[in-house]
Steps between C-alpha positions, in 0.01 A plus 500: 500500500628840416450762770462871451549741793292812497663740755840590642448579861618293798230231480548463130870480541465229772271285283736545205781374723307197602404415134863546396636299784274207394661522161225676299570758226297807558366787283506802723322841440688786643357834377834701549765442235773629717406251768522221245852614396606515870353154562677353208837651613477439881269190509265639763201740516629856543211604727381193696657190672849599383637194681321262258725421205390336176647304215402745231521227231169376652333840461341668198466862634248695292344843532218420255234320698318351211820325388523343846143382493536360138793279574374379844248216590438616862516871596587572862323837589719664777407868467341696794137488473476881463679489171403171327178625370671782288746254368236248383284766344765563242492141378305349211183312603620166355855502647437245773348226264656169588700637791490427873515778756655475847417777712743618771300818559390540870244777451163607345523713184406829648358676182241214446487354849550154337729203570731442200320186389171692480660791303662260254165311456307827429765668275671202334244228531760304691393170637556437873610146420829647351546732810709416793631683809847483687496615858708461818573521779817618331715816509712584202790584722513148641478354153799702397692364798380145413324444833242223503169640389161357398290604205133422451359445142132514449266425194167366418701169456739440779685240272564768244608744771743239627633440146593872478626505858743232424695739276572712803616228732866530614711412811373807668134507375233252602169511316141439592194478257134550559185598300406799715591753234238761606532475876874519511500825301263677734706367806807656354336827462366502849822395678675805353245724669534327822884510479472878438289515824761298680752758388279783622463327839888469529530865401256594784720299732255217578691199629510125400213413725263745305653389167426126569132585569477739206637233253266229645197727452642593147502130407140452623393808314660378181285191499182691579558710197600203279203304602279785391690576181608172353253237367544187707413281194824607316736548784615318822609754765741330729652755749752265636698464178812706453357703216244649743634503860859462409499796253311709754750432774817566290364825347399627841816419677787497258736807478501435119134574474444821320136523623618474858771761430243735340258460793781565747564825339136605512491397874801727564323795350601496129238605254409243228677702241820539710504125566463424138780724397743375764430130418510544118328162487140399469315385817214308363293534815447863433285478186361158619345676813287722283402213261391279779320772683280571185449137430381443862230779463281244320629188694458641845756267656615609852859606444580770747886482457494526125240785533719686754813473280293655216384789720869576591633477138215649306298708748797647677384394842755499773656152541492543895123549498423230267716244681345609843170401342646167380633417852133452616398293200784246500413167658 
């Protein structure tokens, strides 16, 4: 199978490293020509995961996205959710015929308030049978350091998801496959919101005792929302699996978590804009909090933590007062 990588950030670079270490050749779309020249000369991404070196004979680096798609069987979408829609809107409507898509996107498309599979279905008539997801718990920085990590592959057919997942198996990557392609995507969106909240709590100087209760309640809240949002006939929500609870825990606790870092800045008094400028990276939980809030207006699920994070980020309410309210709602 010929893989094409769409994206050149830290997560895209980590996934490219895994594919290359498995022995795969890779078509890789990198928008900036100067970055391609640097990559070819120095053998690493000039902006992200600079300790991850590549055998460039395995890479076809290309700044024309349509060429990458044309020469690939499976496209790995690893662009932040805030940008992928604009990229896809420039493409011909028949470009994904006979292709598989593996989504590494951990967010809702904010312009349309859709998951990637729904957007692809509406715009490109793309069948969900050819759509798969790749999720954690897994941080790009630990992949670069080749620390043992686990990746979960989901598809309508778990056998086909496993078939794709086997191309990513290395000495430092274990793989899991399931058919919960819808549920895992919403879980990935929600855990970023809760990790952002954990960061706010840390910035407000709450201790480990509070954090443990906060995250336990966040896990419960996640499944309250998923139970209301996801059709039980097409998904199997299992909160004990690593792609649910494990991904929530690592994103809330790890110092590598950009959502936790972003939230920590907000808790310390940064404005949203100031935190965005200082990080110079996308914290998916920011846009996700708005998308989930608006989705829940019709669902009516009881999600006070996610609602509180939305109020802080989008309605400019004081973090201290919102968390004082949450103190009395956590169980």
